[in-house]
C-alpha positions as MATLAB code, in Angstrom:
seq = 'MALSADTAGERVNQMIALTERLTELIAAEAQAFESNRPQDAAALVDETSRLANIYRHESARIRSDPDLIAPAAPEDRTRLVRATEAFDAVLARQGRALEAARAVTEGLVQAIANEVAAQRSRGVGYGPGAQAHVMNLATSITLNQRA';
ca = [
      81.857   43.784  146.937;
      83.990   41.713  144.584;
      83.669   38.533  142.578;
      84.593   35.357  144.406;
      86.554   33.488  141.768;
      89.332   31.005  142.501;
      90.514   30.589  138.913;
      90.867   32.767  135.840;
      88.145   30.755  134.103;
      85.729   31.318  136.981;
      86.543   35.032  137.016;
      85.921   35.342  133.270;
      82.630   33.419  133.519;
      81.484   35.571  136.441;
      82.425   38.728  134.536;
      80.467   37.473  131.531;
      77.395   36.811  133.695;
      77.760   40.196  135.396;
      78.203   42.013  132.078;
      75.234   40.250  130.484;
      72.983   41.052  133.460;
      74.042   44.706  133.399;
      73.396   44.764  129.656;
      69.852   43.439  130.249;
      69.148   45.974  132.978;
      70.465   48.948  131.065;
      68.616   47.875  127.910;
      65.411   47.729  129.969;
      66.123   51.207  131.361;
      66.781   52.556  127.860;
      63.535   50.985  126.651;
      61.667   52.628  129.527;
      63.062   56.057  128.625;
      62.409   55.528  124.918;
      58.802   54.608  125.782;
      58.455   57.742  127.919;
      58.033   55.610  131.042;
      60.954   56.624  133.293;
      59.071   55.271  136.300;
      59.701   51.769  134.908;
      63.439   52.449  134.938;
      63.271   53.586  138.554;
      62.469   50.048  139.672;
      65.799   48.850  138.230;
      68.059   51.524  139.702;
      69.090   49.717  142.894;
      70.173   46.502  141.198;
      71.804   48.369  138.318;
      73.785   50.559  140.715;
      74.925   47.614  142.797;
      76.028   45.579  139.774;
      77.611   48.585  138.056;
      79.705   49.194  141.155;
      80.900   45.569  141.155;
      81.578   45.794  137.412;
      83.583   49.007  137.827;
      85.608   47.488  140.669;
      86.325   44.207  138.874;
      87.128   45.903  135.562;
      89.661   48.110  137.331;
      91.220   45.043  138.997;
      91.514   43.230  135.672;
      92.928   46.317  133.943;
      95.567   46.718  136.635;
      96.374   42.973  136.714;
      95.613   41.264  133.366;
      97.059   38.027  134.757;
      93.771   37.583  136.649;
      92.141   36.403  133.407;
      95.121   35.595  131.148;
      95.099   31.842  131.960;
      91.395   31.515  131.048;
      90.439   29.647  127.905;
      90.653   31.808  124.771;
      87.013   31.096  123.876;
      85.926   32.329  127.332;
      87.952   35.516  126.949;
      86.399   35.999  123.501;
      82.925   35.605  125.032;
      83.858   38.255  127.604;
      84.989   40.621  124.837;
      81.678   40.051  122.974;
      79.655   40.614  126.154;
      81.595   43.823  126.793;
      80.971   45.034  123.229;
      77.220   44.421  123.661;
      77.354   46.239  127.000;
      79.089   49.238  125.392;
      76.439   49.354  122.642;
      73.617   49.307  125.191;
      75.335   52.059  127.201;
      75.448   54.213  124.073;
      71.747   53.525  123.469;
      70.899   54.446  127.051;
      72.950   57.626  126.727;
      70.924   58.663  123.683;
      67.644   57.843  125.468;
      68.673   59.815  128.554;
      69.760   62.765  126.439;
      66.386   62.788  124.673;
      64.550   62.598  128.009;
      66.705   65.419  129.378;
      65.957   67.599  126.342;
      62.214   67.021  126.714;
      62.328   67.749  130.443;
      64.356   70.923  129.902;
      61.863   72.032  127.262;
      58.965   71.494  129.644;
      60.674   73.387  132.467;
      61.550   76.243  130.099;
      57.959   76.412  128.812;
      56.606   76.521  132.374;
      59.107   79.208  133.374;
      58.191   81.295  130.325;
      54.488   80.951  131.077;
      55.016   81.982  134.705;
      56.998   85.010  133.528;
      54.305   85.930  131.017;
      51.580   85.659  133.665;
      53.481   87.988  135.970;
      53.904   90.831  133.536;
      50.365   91.275  132.317;
      49.262   94.792  131.551;
      46.896   96.416  134.009;
      44.568   99.248  133.054;
      43.139  100.671  129.889;
      43.816  103.698  127.767;
      46.886  105.666  126.785;
      48.271  105.887  130.332;
      48.043  102.145  131.063;
      51.215  100.545  132.331;
      52.371   97.000  132.762;
      52.263   95.918  136.343;
      54.755   93.299  137.476;
      53.378   91.178  140.272;
      55.762   90.749  143.186;
      54.820   87.255  144.269;
      57.598   85.099  145.595;
      58.096   81.980  143.524;
      60.989   79.643  143.335;
      62.118   77.668  140.309;
      65.416   75.932  139.817;
      66.952   75.396  136.413;
      69.915   73.072  136.460;
      72.068   73.571  133.393;
      73.746   70.176  133.856;
      70.616   68.045  134.303;
];
């Protein structure tokens, strides 16, 4: 899907509106992660993905053909630059929030895995001849190093 602008001014104004809406959505997602409420961010994923795809497509078009917005009024292009700067700042904030959430999640998974391992290698028996008995129960756990 693409923007439906007939003039450079319309294209710039639509890009500003798109960028500002994406900024709002991503700020809300970052806030949800910072508040330890990722389920709140989940409700925004569909719209964010759809708009981010349009933004990516339109940004690539403008990068490859700057004449699409060159005739627009300088104050409109300045507003677009400001909206893009705010968007970049919110993306950085979201990146930090996601990284913190990832670190917490990894820590929880590691703690659970360590506890499972500790439970499996409990010593059995008493006295000098007692040996550790490793339980052979099948359990599956996946640790994704990139998550």
